[in-house]
C-alpha positions in Angstrom: 55.8 69.6 11.1 54.7 73.1 10.4 56.1 75.1 7.6 56.9 78.7 8.3 56.0 81.1 5.5 56.9 84.8 5.1 53.6 86.5 4.2 55.1 89.1 1.9 57.7 87.0 0.2 57.0 83.2 0.1 53.2 83.6 -0.3 53.6 86.1 -3.1 56.0 83.8 -4.8 53.4 81.1 -4.8 55.0 78.8 -2.2 51.9 78.5 -0.1 50.1 75.1 -0.4 47.7 72.9 1.5 48.9 71.5 4.8 49.9 72.9 8.2 51.3 76.3 7.4 52.4 79.2 9.5 52.5 82.8 8.2 54.7 85.6 9.5 52.9 89.0 9.5 55.1 92.1 9.9 53.9 95.3 11.5 52.7 98.1 9.1 52.4 101.8 9.6 49.4 102.1 7.3 47.5 100.3 4.5 46.8 101.9 1.2 45.3 100.8 -2.1 42.3 99.9 -4.3 41.1 96.3 -4.2 38.5 94.1 -5.9 37.1 91.6 -3.4 36.3 88.0 -4.4 32.7 87.1 -5.0 30.4 86.8 -2.0 30.4 83.3 -0.4 26.9 83.4 1.0 25.4 84.6 -2.3 27.3 82.1 -4.3 26.0 79.1 -2.3 22.5 80.3 -2.8 22.7 81.1 -6.5 24.2 77.6 -7.1 21.5 75.8 -5.2 18.7 77.7 -6.8 20.2 77.3 -10.3 20.3 73.5 -9.7 16.6 73.6 -8.9 15.7 75.8 -11.9 14.6 74.9 -15.4 17.3 75.6 -17.9 20.9 76.7 -17.8 22.1 79.4 -15.5 25.4 81.3 -15.6 27.0 82.7 -12.4 29.9 85.1 -12.9 32.3 86.0 -10.1 31.5 82.8 -8.2 33.2 82.8 -4.9 36.6 81.1 -4.7 37.6 78.9 -1.8 36.8 75.4 -0.5 33.3 76.2 0.9 31.7 77.1 -2.4 33.6 74.4 -4.2 32.0 71.9 -1.8 28.5 73.1 -2.8 29.3 72.5 -6.5 30.8 69.1 -5.7 27.7 68.0 -3.8 25.4 69.2 -6.6 27.4 67.3 -9.1 27.0 64.2 -7.0 23.3 64.8 -7.2 23.3 64.7 -11.0 23.7 68.4 -11.8 25.8 69.1 -14.8 28.3 71.9 -14.0 30.8 73.7 -16.2 33.4 75.5 -14.2 34.4 77.4 -12.3 36.5 78.8 -15.2 38.1 82.2 -15.7 36.3 84.8 -17.8 37.4 85.0 -21.5 39.6 88.0 -20.7 41.5 86.0 -18.1 40.3 87.9 -15.0 40.6 85.5 -12.1 38.2 87.7 -10.1 35.4 86.9 -12.6 35.2 83.1 -12.3 32.2 81.7 -14.2 30.1 78.7 -13.4 27.4 77.3 -15.7 24.8 75.1 -14.1 22.3 73.0 -15.9 19.2 73.0 -13.7 17.2 69.8 -13.1 14.0 71.5 -12.1 12.1 71.5 -8.9 12.4 68.2 -7.2 14.6 66.8 -10.0 17.9 66.0 -8.3 19.2 62.4 -8.7 19.9 60.0 -5.8 23.6 60.2 -4.9 25.8 57.1 -5.1 28.3 58.4 -2.6 28.2 60.2 0.8 28.0 64.0 0.1 30.9 65.8 1.6 30.4 69.5 2.6 34.0 69.8 3.8 34.2 72.7 6.2 31.0 74.4 4.9 28.2 74.6 7.4 26.2 76.6 4.8 26.5 73.8 2.2 25.4 71.2 4.7 22.5 73.0 6.2 21.1 74.5 3.0 21.4 71.2 1.1 19.5 69.4 3.9 16.6 71.7 3.2 16.7 70.9 -0.6 17.1 67.1 -0.1 14.4 66.9 2.6 11.8 67.1 -0.2 13.4 64.6 -2.6 12.1 61.0 -2.5 15.4 59.3 -1.8 17.9 58.7 1.0 21.2 60.6 1.2 23.9 61.2 3.7 25.9 64.5 4.2 29.1 64.7 6.2 32.0 67.1 6.5 35.5 67.6 7.9 36.4 67.1 11.5 35.4 70.7 12.4 32.0 70.5 10.7 31.3 67.1 12.4 31.5 68.9 15.8 28.8 71.5 14.9 25.2 71.1 16.2 22.5 70.3 13.7 19.4 70.0 15.8 18.3 73.4 14.7 17.7 72.2 11.2 16.7 68.6 12.0 13.7 69.7 14.0 11.9 72.0 11.5 12.7 69.7 8.5 11.3 66.8 10.5 8.2 68.8 11.3 7.7 69.2 7.5 7.7 65.5 7.0 11.3 64.5 6.3 13.2 62.0 8.4 16.6 63.4 9.5 18.9 61.7 11.9 22.4 62.2 13.3 24.3 60.8 16.2 24.5 63.4 19.0 22.8 65.8 16.6 26.1 66.2 14.7 27.1 65.2 11.1 27.0 62.9 9.3 23.2 63.5 8.8 21.1 60.8 7.2 18.2 62.4 5.2 15.2 60.3 4.2 13.3 62.6 1.9 9.6 62.6 1.7 6.5 64.6 0.6 6.7 67.8 2.7 4.0 70.0 4.1 4.4 73.7 4.8 4.9 74.9 8.4 5.2 78.1 10.4 8.5 78.2 12.2 10.4 80.6 14.4 14.1 79.7 14.9 15.2 79.7 18.5 18.6 81.2 17.4 19.0 83.9 14.8 20.4 82.0 11.8 20.2 82.8 8.1 21.3 79.2 7.4 18.4 77.7 9.3 15.9 80.2 7.8 17.2 79.3 4.3 17.1 75.6 4.8 13.4 75.8 5.8 12.5 78.1 2.9 14.2 75.9 0.4 12.3 72.9 1.8 9.2 75.1 1.5 9.7 75.2 -2.3 9.2 71.5 -2.4 6.3 71.4 0.1 2.6 71.6 -0.2 1.0 74.8 1.0 2.7 77.7 2.6 5.9 77.8 4.6 6.5 80.7 6.9 9.7 81.6 8.8 9.4 84.3 11.5 12.6 86.0 12.8 12.9 87.6 16.2 16.1 89.3 15.0 16.7 90.0 11.3 19.5 87.9 9.6 21.1 88.2 6.2 18.4 88.1 3.6 20.2 86.9 0.5 17.7 84.0 0.0 14.7 86.3 0.1 16.4 88.6 -2.5 17.4 85.7 -4.7 14.0 84.0 -4.8 12.3 86.6 -7.0 15.3 86.7 -9.3 14.8 83.0 -10.0 11.0 83.6 -10.5 9.9 82.6 -7.0 7.1 84.6 -5.4 7.3 85.3 -1.7 5.9 87.7 0.8 7.8 89.6 3.6 5.9 91.2 6.4 6.8 92.2 10.0 9.7 89.8 10.3 7.9 86.9 8.5 8.9 85.4 5.2 6.3 83.2 3.4 6.8 81.0 0.3 4.3 78.8 -1.6 5.4 75.3 -2.5 5.4 73.9 -6.0 6.7 77.0 -7.8 9.0 76.5 -10.9 12.3 78.3 -10.9 13.6 80.0 -14.0 17.3 79.9 -15.2 19.1 83.3 -15.0 22.5 84.9 -15.6 23.9 86.7 -12.6 27.1 88.3 -11.3 28.0 87.9 -7.6 29.1 91.1 -5.8 32.2 91.2 -3.8 32.0 89.5 -0.4 31.0 92.0 2.3 32.5 89.9 5.1 35.8 89.6 3.3 35.7 93.3 2.7 35.5 93.8 6.5 39.1 92.8 7.0 40.4 95.5 4.7 38.0 98.0 6.1 39.1 97.3 9.6 42.8 97.5 8.6 42.2 100.9 7.2 40.2 102.0 10.2 42.9 100.8 12.6 46.1 102.3 11.2 46.7 106.1 11.1 47.0 107.6 7.6 45.4 104.6 5.9 43.2 104.9 2.9 41.6 101.9 1.1 39.0 101.7 -1.6 37.1 98.4 -2.2 35.4 98.2 -5.5 32.1 96.4 -6.4 31.3 95.1 -2.9 27.9 93.8 -1.8 26.1 96.5 0.2 23.2 94.4 1.5 22.1 96.2 4.7 22.1 92.9 6.5 25.8 92.4 5.8 27.4 95.8 6.3 26.4 96.6 9.9 30.1 96.8 10.7 30.5 99.9 8.6 28.3 101.9 11.0 30.3 100.5 13.9 33.5 101.6 12.3 32.1 105.1 11.9 31.1 105.0 15.5 34.8 104.5 16.6 36.0 107.2 14.2 36.6 105.8 10.8 35.7 107.9 7.7 33.6 105.9 5.2 32.2 106.8 1.8 29.9 104.7 -0.4 30.5 105.3 -4.1 28.9 104.2 -7.4 26.1 102.4 -5.7 23.6 100.4 -7.8 21.6 97.1 -7.6 21.9 94.0 -9.7 20.2 90.6 -9.2 18.4 92.0 -6.2 21.6 92.9 -4.4 22.8 96.4 -3.7 26.5 96.9 -4.5 29.1 99.7 -4.9 32.5 100.8 -3.8 33.6 101.6 -0.2 36.3 104.0 0.7 37.7 103.7 4.3 40.1 106.1 6.0 41.4 106.1 9.5 39.9 108.6 11.9 40.2 107.2 15.4 39.6 104.2 17.6 37.1 104.6 20.4 35.3 102.2 22.7 32.6 100.0 21.2 29.8 97.9 22.9 28.0 95.3 20.9 24.9 93.6 22.5 22.5 90.8 21.6 20.4 93.0 19.3 23.4 94.0 17.2 25.2 90.6 17.1 23.2 88.9 14.3 24.1 91.6 11.7 27.8 91.4 12.5 28.2 87.8 13.6 31.0 87.0 11.0 32.8 90.3 11.6 33.1 90.0 15.4 36.6 88.5 15.3 38.0 91.3 13.1 36.3 93.9 15.2 38.1 92.4 18.1 41.3 92.8 16.2 40.4 96.5 15.7 40.2 97.0 19.4 43.8 95.8 19.9 44.9 98.9 17.9 44.1 101.2 20.8 40.4 100.9 21.2 38.1 98.7 23.3 35.3 96.2 22.5 32.8 94.5 24.7 30.6 91.9 23.1 27.6 90.1 24.7 24.9 87.9 23.4 27.2 86.1 21.0 27.2 82.5 22.3 26.6 81.4 18.7 30.3 82.0 18.1 31.0 78.9 20.1 29.5 76.8 17.3 31.3 78.1 14.3 34.3 76.5 12.5 35.9 76.7 15.9 34.8 77.8 19.4 35.5 81.4 18.2 35.2 82.9 21.6 37.9 80.7 23.2 40.1 80.5 20.2 39.9 84.3 19.5 40.8 85.2 23.1 43.7 82.7 23.1 45.1 84.0 19.8 44.9 87.7 20.7 46.5 87.0 24.1 49.2 85.1 22.2 50.0 88.3 20.3 50.2 90.3 23.5 46.5 91.5 23.8 44.4 91.9 26.8 41.2 89.9 26.4 38.6 88.6 28.9 36.5 85.7 27.8 32.8 85.5 28.8 30.3 82.7 28.2 28.5 84.6 25.5 31.1 87.1 24.4 34.4 88.8 25.2 36.1 92.0 26.2 39.1 93.4 24.4 41.0 96.4 25.9 43.6 97.9 23.6 45.5 99.8 26.3 48.8 98.4 25.2 50.5 97.8 21.9 50.7 94.2 20.8 54.3 93.0 21.2 54.0 90.3 18.6 53.9 86.6 19.2 52.0 83.5 18.0 48.4 82.8 17.4 46.7 79.6 16.4 43.8 80.0 13.9 42.4 76.7 15.0 41.3 75.8 11.5 39.1 78.9 11.3 39.5 81.1 8.3 38.0 84.2 9.9 40.3 83.9 12.9 43.4 83.5 10.7 42.5 86.8 8.9 41.5 88.6 12.1 44.9 87.7 13.8 46.7 89.0 10.7 44.9 92.4 11.0 45.7 92.6 14.7 49.4 91.7 14.0 49.7 94.8 11.7 49.9 96.9 14.9 52.5 94.8 16.7 55.9 96.0 17.8 57.5 92.9 16.3 56.5 90.3 13.6 53.8 87.8 14.6 53.3 84.2 13.5 49.9 82.7 12.7 49.7 78.9 12.8 47.3 77.0 10.7 47.0 79.9 8.3 45.9 77.7 5.4 42.4 78.0 6.8 42.0 81.2 4.8 41.6 79.0 1.7 38.1 78.2 2.9 36.9 81.7 1.9 39.7 83.9 0.7 42.6 82.2 -1.2 45.3 84.7 -1.7 44.4 86.8 1.4 48.0 87.1 2.5 49.2 88.2 -0.9 46.7 91.0 -0.8 47.7 91.9 2.7 51.3 92.2 1.7 50.3 94.3 -1.4 48.6 97.0 0.6 50.8 97.1 3.8 53.2 100.0 4.1 56.0 99.4 6.6 
C-alpha cells in the first residue's frame, strides 16, 4: 500500500521514510530563497575511489548524501578500505558531511568476501569495475532491480581488451570480474559516457604503458580534473585523454562543491515561475556540467554567476536565477551529452508555457528507468502534452497543467522533475514512488516547500 505524504507538512515534520511513498506537491506562484546544495554526487564518487587507491589518509568534506554515494563507500569497505564517516562537521553543519578514507595504495585493495552491492548506482558499478579489473582476484558486483536491467557491454568490452575477464548474463549485472595484469589501450567509446571513460582511465592507472580515451563528444571531466589533485599526471589533447600506468596517488584533503545537477532543479523552478528569484551558494561550475544555464538564458531566464573561484581542480561559485520568460528550445545530439541529466527537468520547464524538442538522447532509455517513456507518461499524467520519440521527446506547454498523478518509476531525477512541473499546476499533483529522491537528494521535498510561495 502506498502512503500519501503532504510535501510541505508531513515531510517537513520528518514523517518520510523508506518504502512506497507518494508526495503531494501544491501549485506555487513563485519560488524565492537562498540555498546551499548538497555535495556533488559525481565528484564524491571519484574522490572516494581515488582516495582508496592513494597512499595515506584523505579527508573529503561535503561528501554527497544519498544512497548512491553511500554504496560506493560500502563497496570500498568490503574491499578492505578503512573509512570513518560520513559524519557531520564539528560545528554540526549537515551540509558539510566529512569522510576520512585510509588509502591502500595503487593495486592494494583486498579480495572481498561478499558480493559487492552498488544499489541503484550505475556510477559505483561501472567505475569500480575499472578499479577491480587490475586487481589479481575475483569479485562480483550487483545492484538493485533497476541497475540489473542496465546494459554493461560498454565497459565489459574495453576492460576485457585491457586483459581483464568480465562476464555478465545478457550483458547486465551481476558482473563477475576476474582481475589480471592489464595493458594500456587506445579506446573510443561508441556512446558518449563519462562513466565508461572513467572506468577505462581508472583501469589505466593499474595497467602497463599508456591508456588513451578519445571522445567524439565531450563528457563531464571530473576524473581528468581530479587526477592531478591526487598527483596523477595525464595529458589532454584534441578530445583525447592519456594516462600512464603505475603512478602512485597521494592522499589529499578536499571539499566537494554543491551538485550542479541538483542545482538545476531549483534553477529551472526559478526560470519557470514569474517573479521568482533564487540564489544557490557554492555550486560546482564545471563547464561540462552547467550547459543547462545557457539553455535557461536562451529561453529568457536571467542568470548571474557570483563569487567564482576554483578549489581541488573544480570551478565553483554562487548562481542567481530570476524568471524572464519561457521560449521554445531545441536540443540535438551535439548538446545532449552536456545536459543528459538535466533533460527531465528541462522538460518540466517546457510545461510552464514553453516548448522543448529533444533528439539524439536514446541514452535516456538506459538510465535508472527508461527516462523517455517514464517522463512522457508522468508529464501526461499531470496534464501535459508530450510526444515520445525513439531518441527523444517533444513537450509543448500550450496549456496549463491541471494537476494529476505521475509515477517516478524508481528514478530520482524524474521524481524531482515532476515536482517542478507540478508547481505550475491548477490543482495539487501527486507523485508516486517519490522516495527515489533519496538516491541523490534526501530532503528535496523539504527544500521545495521552504522556497515555494503559494
